[in-house]
C-alpha positions in Angstrom: 103.8 97.2 112.1 103.3 100.3 114.4 99.7 99.9 115.4 99.8 104.0 116.4 101.0 104.3 112.4 98.6 102.2 111.0 95.6 104.1 112.9 96.7 107.7 111.7 97.0 106.4 108.5 93.8 104.9 108.8 92.3 107.9 110.1 93.4 109.8 107.1 91.9 107.6 104.9 88.9 107.8 106.3 89.1 111.7 106.0 89.6 111.8 102.4 87.7 108.9 101.4 83.9 109.8 99.0 81.5 107.5 101.2 83.2 109.6 104.3 84.5 108.5 107.7 82.0 105.4 108.7 84.0 103.1 106.1 86.5 100.1 108.2 89.6 99.8 107.0 91.8 96.8 107.3 95.7 96.6 106.4 94.4 94.0 103.6 91.7 97.0 101.9 92.7 97.2 97.9 93.3 101.2 97.3 91.0 100.8 94.7 88.2 99.0 95.9 87.6 101.8 98.6 87.2 104.4 95.6 91.0 105.5 96.0 91.5 107.2 92.7 95.5 108.6 91.5 94.4 112.3 92.3 93.2 110.9 95.4 95.9 109.5 96.3 98.3 112.2 96.0 95.5 114.4 98.7 96.5 111.5 100.6 100.5 111.6 100.4 100.5 115.2 101.0 98.4 114.5 104.2 100.6 112.3 105.4 103.8 113.9 104.3 102.0 117.0 106.4 101.4 114.0 109.2 104.2 112.1 109.9 106.9 115.2 108.7 108.7 112.8 105.5 108.0 113.2 102.0 107.1 111.5 98.7 109.4 110.6 96.6 108.2 111.8 93.0 108.0 107.9 91.6 105.8 107.0 94.7 103.1 109.5 94.4 102.2 106.6 91.2 99.1 105.1 92.8 100.3 101.4 91.1 103.4 101.5 93.2 101.0 100.6 96.3 97.9 98.4 96.3 96.5 97.7 99.8 96.6 100.1 102.5 99.3 98.0 104.2 101.9 98.7 102.0 100.9 102.8 102.8 101.6 102.1 105.8 104.9 100.0 105.3 106.2 103.4 103.5 105.5 105.3 105.8 106.8 104.0 108.9 109.8 103.3 106.5 110.1 106.9 105.5 109.8 107.8 109.4 112.6 105.4 111.0 114.4 106.6 108.2 114.1 110.6 109.7 114.9 109.3 113.1 
């Protein structure tokens, strides 16, 4: 797992989370436990698309496809490596 991708994903999550940037985020954190609902997940996906120059497929904009922060990091890494 690319630590740079994880750090950037954490930064984006912190900027979107309702409780602000003070939250400690780990790969194993459950997205719903962090307060991420389906609407917030779409906003996060848009921020990730902009940051990493990737595109989420429409069917991947469903929060049910991603349980943890690690799931998002893996998805982003896969998309970034496919663009290379």
